[in-house]
LUMFI-164091 format. One record per residue (C-alpha): residue number from 0; x, y, z; residue in one letter. Coordinates in steps of 0.1 Angstrom, whole numbers. Layout:
<sites>
- NUM, X, Y, Z, a;
...
</sites>
This chain:
<sites>
- 0, 646, 212, -569, m;
- 1, 649, 244, -589, s;
- 2, 686, 245, -585, s;
- 3, 691, 208, -599, i;
- 4, 685, 189, -628, a;
- 5, 658, 166, -630, l;
- 6, 665, 134, -650, r;
- 7, 636, 137, -673, v;
- 8, 618, 102, -686, c;
- 9, 621, 99, -721, a;
- 10, 594, 85, -743, a;
- 11, 562, 94, -719, l;
- 12, 532, 82, -727, m;
- 13, 492, 77, -724, t;
- 14, 473, 101, -742, a;
- 15, 445, 122, -728, v;
- 16, 416, 105, -752, m;
- 17, 434, 75, -765, a;
- 18, 469, 53, -760, v;
- 19, 485, 26, -769, s;
- 20, 507, 3, -745, l;
- 21, 542, 9, -751, g;
- 22, 577, 7, -731, p;
- 23, 576, 13, -697, c;
- 24, 599, 50, -694, p;
- 25, 611, 40, -664, q;
- 26, 637, 11, -667, v;
- 27, 670, 1, -682, f;
- 28, 690, -28, -684, a;
- 29, 706, -45, -654, d;
- 30, 706, -82, -661, r;
- 31, 731, -93, -630, k;
- 32, 700, -89, -604, k;
- 33, 684, -122, -607, t;
- 34, 671, -123, -569, t;
- 35, 643, -103, -559, f;
- 36, 628, -93, -525, e;
- 37, 590, -105, -523, s;
- 38, 566, -73, -510, a;
- 39, 544, -76, -484, a;
- 40, 516, -65, -494, f;
- 41, 497, -85, -524, t;
- 42, 476, -62, -532, s;
- 43, 469, -23, -537, y;
- 44, 443, 3, -547, e;
- 45, 444, 21, -580, l;
- 46, 422, 47, -580, v;
- 47, 404, 66, -611, t;
- 48, 402, 98, -617, f;
- 49, 368, 99, -606, e;
- 50, 374, 83, -569, g;
- 51, 367, 45, -585, g;
- 52, 389, 20, -567, i;
- 53, 411, -8, -588, i;
- 54, 425, -30, -572, t;
- 55, 451, -54, -589, i;
- 56, 470, -84, -571, g;
- 57, 485, -115, -570, v;
- 58, 473, -150, -561, n;
- 59, 499, -177, -568, k;
- 60, 505, -175, -604, t;
- 61, 475, -151, -612, e;
- 62, 477, -111, -619, f;
- 63, 439, -98, -606, t;
- 64, 417, -71, -613, v;
- 65, 391, -64, -596, d;
- 66, 366, -28, -600, t;
- 67, 333, -16, -611, e;
- 68, 347, 18, -615, a;
- 69, 362, 10, -654, a;
- 70, 361, -11, -684, s;
- 71, 381, -25, -714, i;
- 72, 413, -36, -695, f;
- 73, 443, -39, -723, e;
- 74, 469, -57, -700, i;
- 75, 508, -62, -708, a;
- 76, 532, -81, -694, l;
- 77, 569, -63, -699, c;
- 78, 604, -73, -691, t;
- 79, 619, -50, -670, a;
- 80, 659, -50, -684, d;
- 81, 644, -42, -718, d;
- 82, 611, -31, -721, d;
- 83, 595, -60, -743, k;
- 84, 565, -68, -741, v;
- 85, 559, -106, -735, v;
- 86, 523, -110, -738, r;
- 87, 492, -85, -741, r;
- 88, 458, -95, -728, f;
- 89, 418, -81, -737, k;
- 90, 391, -77, -713, r;
- 91, 359, -60, -714, q;
- 92, 351, -65, -677, h;
- 93, 370, -51, -644, g;
- 94, 369, -82, -625, k;
- 95, 393, -111, -640, f;
- 96, 423, -134, -635, t;
- 97, 449, -139, -659, i;
- 98, 477, -165, -654, d;
- 99, 512, -154, -659, l;
- 100, 533, -182, -649, e;
- 101, 537, -195, -686, g;
- 102, 548, -161, -699, y;
- 103, 573, -152, -666, m;
- 104, 614, -167, -660, n;
- 105, 625, -170, -625, r;
- 106, 653, -146, -619, g;
- 107, 635, -121, -641, r;
- 108, 622, -89, -633, l;
- 109, 588, -81, -650, y;
- 110, 559, -44, -649, y;
- 111, 520, -50, -658, v;
- 112, 510, -21, -677, a;
- 113, 472, -16, -669, v;
- 114, 452, 1, -693, s;
- 115, 414, 7, -687, y;
- 116, 391, 32, -702, q;
- 117, 362, 57, -683, i;
- 118, 338, 67, -709, e;
- 119, 362, 83, -735, s;
- 120, 394, 86, -717, v;
- 121, 422, 59, -715, v;
- 122, 447, 57, -687, v;
- 123, 475, 35, -683, t;
- 124, 495, 28, -650, q;
- 125, 527, 9, -650, d;
- 126, 544, 6, -624, d;
- 127, 533, -23, -609, n;
- 128, 563, -48, -611, y;
- 129, 561, -90, -602, i;
- 130, 585, -113, -606, f;
- 131, 583, -154, -604, l;
- 132, 598, -167, -574, g;
- 133, 615, -199, -563, d;
- 134, 582, -211, -549, d;
- 135, 566, -214, -580, g;
- 136, 542, -183, -574, e;
- 137, 546, -145, -585, i;
- 138, 552, -119, -558, h;
- 139, 553, -83, -563, f;
- 140, 582, -67, -562, y;
- 141, 597, -46, -529, k;
- 142, 611, -14, -540, s;
- 143, 643, -8, -518, p;
- 144, 633, 26, -510, t;
- 145, 597, 14, -495, f;
- 146, 600, 13, -459, d;
- 147, 619, 46, -461, f;
- 148, 590, 60, -480, n;
- 149, 563, 48, -453, v;
- 150, 587, 63, -424, e;
- 151, 588, 99, -444, r;
- 152, 550, 103, -447, c;
- 153, 545, 102, -416, t;
- 154, 552, 137, -419, e;
- 155, 522, 134, -442, l;
- 156, 493, 139, -414, r;
- 157, 456, 140, -417, a;
- 158, 442, 159, -383, d;
- 159, 424, 192, -388, d;
- 160, 451, 215, -379, v;
- 161, 474, 197, -403, s;
- 162, 449, 193, -430, l;
- 163, 444, 234, -426, d;
- 164, 475, 237, -425, e;
- 165, 480, 223, -459, c;
- 166, 455, 246, -474, l;
- 167, 475, 283, -462, r;
- 168, 497, 299, -490, p;
- 169, 536, 292, -488, q;
- 170, 561, 309, -509, n;
- 171, 558, 305, -543, d;
- 172, 526, 290, -534, i;
- 173, 500, 321, -538, e;
- 174, 466, 303, -529, s;
- 175, 448, 333, -517, d;
- 176, 459, 354, -546, d;
- 177, 425, 366, -562, p;
- 178, 448, 359, -598, i;
- 179, 455, 323, -589, l;
- 180, 422, 318, -575, i;
- 181, 404, 326, -611, e;
- 182, 428, 307, -627, y;
- 183, 417, 275, -605, s;
- 184, 378, 285, -612, k;
- 185, 384, 287, -649, e;
- 186, 405, 256, -651, i;
- 187, 379, 234, -625, c;
- 188, 350, 246, -646, g;
- 189, 319, 228, -635, d;
- 190, 333, 206, -619, a;
- 191, 319, 200, -580, e;
- 192, 333, 167, -562, t;
- 193, 371, 173, -553, d;
- 194, 380, 145, -573, w;
- 195, 365, 163, -606, e;
- 196, 390, 192, -594, k;
- 197, 419, 177, -589, v;
- 198, 414, 157, -622, y;
- 199, 406, 190, -639, h;
- 200, 439, 206, -626, i;
- 201, 460, 176, -634, y;
- 202, 447, 177, -670, t;
- 203, 450, 210, -675, y;
- 204, 494, 210, -663, i;
- 205, 500, 179, -678, t;
- 206, 484, 194, -712, n;
- 207, 493, 232, -710, h;
- 208, 525, 232, -696, m;
- 209, 564, 226, -706, a;
- 210, 593, 207, -687, y;
- 211, 621, 236, -691, d;
- 212, 653, 215, -703, n;
- 213, 673, 250, -707, t;
- 214, 674, 254, -666, q;
- 215, 691, 215, -665, t;
- 216, 714, 221, -686, d;
- 217, 749, 227, -672, k;
- 218, 759, 252, -699, n;
- 219, 732, 273, -691, n;
- 220, 723, 299, -667, k;
- 221, 701, 291, -638, m;
- 222, 667, 304, -640, v;
- 223, 655, 309, -608, y;
- 224, 619, 291, -597, q;
- 225, 592, 314, -596, d;
- 226, 557, 315, -581, g;
- 227, 525, 300, -594, s;
- 228, 513, 329, -609, i;
- 229, 541, 331, -629, c;
- 230, 544, 297, -642, l;
- 231, 508, 296, -652, l;
- 232, 511, 324, -674, r;
- 233, 547, 310, -689, r;
- 234, 533, 277, -688, g;
- 235, 573, 263, -685, i;
- 236, 592, 249, -653, a;
- 237, 609, 225, -639, v;
- 238, 601, 197, -615, c;
- 239, 594, 223, -583, e;
- 240, 575, 240, -607, g;
- 241, 553, 216, -614, f;
- 242, 548, 211, -579, g;
- 243, 540, 248, -566, n;
- 244, 512, 248, -595, v;
- 245, 493, 221, -587, f;
- 246, 498, 224, -548, t;
- 247, 488, 264, -557, a;
- 248, 457, 251, -576, l;
- 249, 443, 226, -552, c;
- 250, 445, 248, -518, r;
- 251, 428, 273, -539, a;
- 252, 398, 249, -543, q;
- 253, 397, 240, -509, g;
- 254, 419, 209, -516, i;
- 255, 447, 204, -486, p;
- 256, 480, 198, -508, a;
- 257, 515, 201, -506, t;
- 258, 546, 200, -527, v;
- 259, 574, 169, -520, e;
- 260, 611, 166, -526, f;
- 261, 631, 138, -530, g;
- 262, 648, 116, -557, v;
- 263, 635, 104, -587, g;
- 264, 641, 70, -597, l;
- 265, 651, 73, -634, a;
- 266, 665, 40, -644, s;
- 267, 661, 4, -635, f;
- 268, 697, 3, -617, s;
- 269, 684, 32, -593, e;
- 270, 652, 15, -586, m;
- 271, 673, -16, -575, m;
- 272, 701, 0, -554, a;
- 273, 705, -13, -523, d;
- 274, 720, 22, -510, n;
- 275, 690, 43, -515, l;
- 276, 681, 50, -478, s;
- 277, 725, 62, -475, e;
- 278, 728, 105, -479, d;
- 279, 721, 115, -517, e;
- 280, 710, 148, -530, t;
- 281, 672, 160, -537, c;
- 282, 667, 160, -573, d;
- 283, 632, 158, -578, h;
- 284, 600, 172, -566, a;
- 285, 562, 163, -574, w;
- 286, 534, 167, -551, a;
- 287, 507, 150, -527, a;
- 288, 470, 155, -525, c;
- 289, 445, 145, -497, y;
- 290, 412, 135, -513, v;
- 291, 389, 107, -503, g;
- 292, 403, 105, -473, g;
- 293, 438, 99, -479, k;
- 294, 471, 115, -490, w;
- 295, 475, 102, -527, r;
- 296, 506, 113, -547, f;
- 297, 510, 129, -584, v;
- 298, 536, 138, -605, d;
- 299, 525, 162, -629, p;
- 300, 561, 167, -644, s;
- 301, 563, 131, -652, y;
- 302, 534, 128, -668, d;
- 303, 539, 162, -691, s;
- 304, 548, 150, -723, g;
- 305, 561, 188, -737, h;
- 306, 595, 201, -732, s;
- 307, 608, 233, -737, y;
- 308, 647, 229, -754, e;
- 309, 674, 255, -761, g;
- 310, 700, 276, -753, k;
- 311, 685, 296, -726, s;
- 312, 652, 305, -711, w;
- 313, 645, 335, -730, d;
- 314, 645, 317, -768, d;
- 315, 641, 281, -762, g;
- 316, 616, 260, -788, e;
- 317, 584, 241, -775, l;
- 318, 587, 206, -783, v;
- 319, 550, 190, -780, e;
- 320, 550, 149, -768, g;
- 321, 519, 131, -753, t;
- 322, 507, 140, -718, p;
- 323, 496, 109, -693, s;
- 324, 482, 96, -658, y;
- 325, 513, 71, -653, n;
- 326, 522, 88, -618, y;
- 327, 483, 103, -613, y;
- 328, 467, 97, -576, m;
- 329, 490, 66, -572, l;
- 330, 499, 48, -538, p;
- 331, 526, 44, -521, l;
- 332, 530, 8, -533, e;
- 333, 534, 15, -570, s;
- 334, 548, 51, -564, f;
- 335, 576, 39, -549, s;
- 336, 591, 20, -577, y;
- 337, 602, 54, -590, a;
- 338, 603, 76, -563, h;
- 339, 621, 83, -526, k;
- 340, 602, 106, -506, i;
- 341, 626, 128, -484, c;
- 342, 603, 153, -469, d;
- 343, 571, 171, -478, a;
- 344, 569, 210, -477, d;
- 345, 549, 212, -445, t;
- 346, 548, 239, -427, v;
- 347, 544, 215, -390, h;
- 348, 571, 200, -376, g;
- 349, 576, 161, -374, y;
- 350, 582, 157, -337, e;
- 351, 616, 139, -334, r;
- 352, 650, 144, -313, s;
- 353, 682, 126, -315, g;
- 354, 719, 131, -320, s;
- 355, 732, 162, -346, c;
- 356, 769, 158, -334, g;
- 357, 794, 142, -313, k;
- 358, 784, 165, -283, d;
- 359, 751, 185, -298, a;
- 360, 718, 171, -298, t;
- 361, 682, 184, -314, f;
- 362, 644, 186, -308, s;
- 363, 618, 190, -335, i;
- 364, 585, 205, -319, s;
- 365, 551, 201, -335, r;
- 366, 549, 238, -346, d;
- 367, 576, 230, -370, g;
- 368, 606, 250, -343, t;
- 369, 642, 233, -341, l;
- 370, 662, 236, -305, t;
- 371, 701, 229, -307, i;
- 372, 719, 218, -278, y;
- 373, 753, 211, -270, g;
- 374, 784, 218, -282, s;
- 375, 812, 218, -312, g;
- 376, 800, 207, -346, t;
- 377, 763, 201, -358, i;
- 378, 754, 181, -383, q;
- 379, 719, 172, -386, m;
- 380, 708, 134, -400, p;
- 381, 699, 132, -433, y;
- 382, 662, 138, -439, g;
- 383, 654, 156, -409, v;
- 384, 642, 191, -427, n;
- 385, 607, 193, -412, g;
- 386, 613, 227, -394, f;
- 387, 608, 261, -400, s;
- 388, 624, 281, -371, k;
- 389, 660, 273, -358, i;
- 390, 668, 279, -322, v;
- 391, 701, 276, -300, f;
- 392, 691, 266, -268, a;
- 393, 707, 295, -239, p;
- 394, 740, 281, -228, g;
- 395, 747, 259, -260, s;
- 396, 783, 266, -275, k;
- 397, 781, 255, -309, i;
- 398, 811, 266, -330, t;
- 399, 804, 253, -366, t;
- 400, 775, 246, -386, i;
- 401, 792, 212, -403, g;
- 402, 787, 205, -445, k;
- 403, 753, 206, -457, k;
- 404, 738, 207, -422, c;
- 405, 708, 228, -435, f;
- 406, 709, 217, -471, f;
- 407, 675, 226, -491, d;
- 408, 655, 233, -453, c;
- 409, 630, 252, -476, d;
- 410, 609, 262, -450, l;
- 411, 632, 287, -429, i;
- 412, 632, 322, -435, t;
- 413, 649, 340, -406, k;
- 414, 685, 324, -390, v;
- 415, 700, 342, -358, i;
- 416, 736, 323, -355, l;
- 417, 752, 324, -319, p;
- 418, 782, 344, -313, d;
- 419, 799, 308, -308, t;
- 420, 801, 299, -340, v;
- 421, 833, 303, -357, k;
- 422, 828, 283, -393, e;
- 423, 799, 278, -418, i;
- 424, 802, 250, -435, g;
- 425, 802, 237, -472, q;
- 426, 766, 243, -485, e;
- 427, 755, 243, -450, a;
- 428, 724, 260, -460, f;
- 429, 726, 257, -497, n;
- 430, 689, 259, -515, s;
- 431, 671, 271, -488, c;
- 432, 652, 290, -511, e;
- 433, 626, 305, -485, d;
- 434, 654, 322, -465, l;
- 435, 654, 360, -464, e;
- 436, 682, 368, -436, y;
- 437, 708, 352, -417, i;
- 438, 729, 368, -385, y;
- 439, 765, 361, -389, l;
- 440, 783, 367, -356, p;
- 441, 814, 386, -351, d;
- 442, 840, 358, -347, g;
- 443, 828, 346, -372, l;
- 444, 863, 330, -393, e;
- 445, 852, 309, -422, k;
- 446, 822, 303, -445, i;
- 447, 829, 273, -470, g;
- 448, 821, 267, -503, q;
- 449, 788, 272, -519, e;
- 450, 775, 275, -482, a;
- 451, 745, 298, -490, f;
- 452, 743, 291, -527, d;
- 453, 705, 291, -545, v;
- 454, 689, 312, -515, c;
- 455, 668, 328, -536, d;
- 456, 653, 345, -516, e;
- 457, 680, 360, -491, l;
- 458, 678, 399, -488, a;
- 459, 706, 410, -468, y;
- 460, 736, 399, -452, v;
- 461, 766, 414, -434, r;
- 462, 796, 396, -435, i;
- 463, 820, 402, -402, p;
- 464, 856, 417, -401, d;
- 465, 862, 387, -384, s;
- 466, 863, 365, -415, l;
- 467, 891, 358, -428, k;
- 468, 880, 329, -459, r;
- 469, 848, 331, -483, l;
- 470, 844, 301, -501, g;
- 471, 840, 297, -539, s;
- 472, 804, 303, -550, w;
- 473, 793, 310, -516, a;
- 474, 763, 336, -522, f;
- 475, 760, 324, -560, d;
- 476, 725, 325, -575, d;
- 477, 712, 349, -549, c;
- 478, 698, 373, -572, p;
- 479, 681, 394, -546, r;
- 480, 706, 398, -523, l;
- 481, 721, 429, -507, y;
- 482, 758, 417, -492, i;
- 483, 781, 439, -470, s;
- 484, 816, 427, -468, l;
- 485, 853, 437, -460, p;
- 486, 872, 456, -488, s;
- 487, 899, 421, -487, k;
- 488, 870, 404, -505, f;
- 489, 868, 424, -538, k;
- 490, 862, 402, -569, g;
- 491, 847, 376, -543, y;
- 492, 824, 370, -569, d;
- 493, 843, 372, -600, s;
- 494, 837, 333, -612, k;
- 495, 797, 333, -598, y;
- 496, 771, 329, -628, q;
- 497, 744, 348, -611, n;
- 498, 758, 378, -589, k;
- 499, 742, 389, -560, p;
- 500, 718, 425, -568, m;
- 501, 741, 446, -549, y;
- 502, 773, 444, -531, t;
- 503, 789, 469, -510, e;
- 504, 827, 470, -498, y;
- 505, 836, 482, -465, r;
</sites>
């Protein structure tokens, strides 16, 4: 997310025109792990930038590659705990098998870096994790996030209505703006197919944009995520900005796309963790696009080799690196090794219902409306945030909006809280970046710490006279906010990093 530091991978690799195989940037030592769960799949499909299919798989003791879409393969078997290359193999054609049993030890995880060439472009994709089982055969390692990601990806629909929604403009994704459309035309040039257009867009972003490390330095003041046009002009962004730009350019070219949010698994221990499905804070963003009849995943910020370093956003220094295609158009099987998918920034709702408190329930409709029923404290289940409108059912008596209840619900723009609400918990609406207005009822008594922090579109809030406690940083990082509140709260923003635009005391 734009407000949370992305754990950037070091030593990203793979040049656009040439590459030398090296250490995988995603893994670090964890020698305590000696047993691994086998994936249910024995093969999956990588896709080239031309839309060709490369099927990689395992068969007993062999690693297999089958394709007519690429040639000049270099395969590197590497140990995942220390990134050492165990063995390299070269093949001129795209259909071959390599017996790896003699190079692998049981109780150790490996990855296979697959490098191939199409015309003059060399691409490496190395999130292909395998191990030698007790049965003497090679298996794909099952990422702990895979089943979780499969469930989350049901939000990526392929019906005509949903795909049409993923062509429309959204906040920070100005795909209908004439300026952005001209950018997309210039970037795509004479590209004709969707495959070619996506490749041109991805190549432009990873070659011309830099990851903004000045925003992720905890000692620096926050710089806010701007729209795609601004970021294209500046050429510097954090992960969400990369996703916004990619999505906006694809939509401008008639290609359905969406930004996705979740957890970037930047170390081997994180990738292997057993608690990945438990409550976590999203710290990363990427994108997905619908090409060739499927949703495919891309991570342009991981593949950008450039960074912007310094003490602040306006006096930093561009540090050039080597762009890559390691996270370009990946299938879920390999994408899950480095990503936990929490939700997609889609305007349609993912129909579901369930409990959101001891005496409260919820339902989400296809049009993205969340309806709350019952009484007492509400706390939305982790990961349930695919809605754009919040409605409290008639007769409901909700008294407390629980801690992180609507944390990072990017799509909501307006909230009317019922008169029964007495308390808004800590971080309850934190990082609701599209939220423009919220009605706080008379009778409200408490607003928790960071309750509305990083609601950077929030325009107007009236704090009722009934409020007794206003938590620290409750409205920090709300640069557009006009806030009206009782005079007893003078100095409420003395420790804020970024104060509201205007404060009115009554």
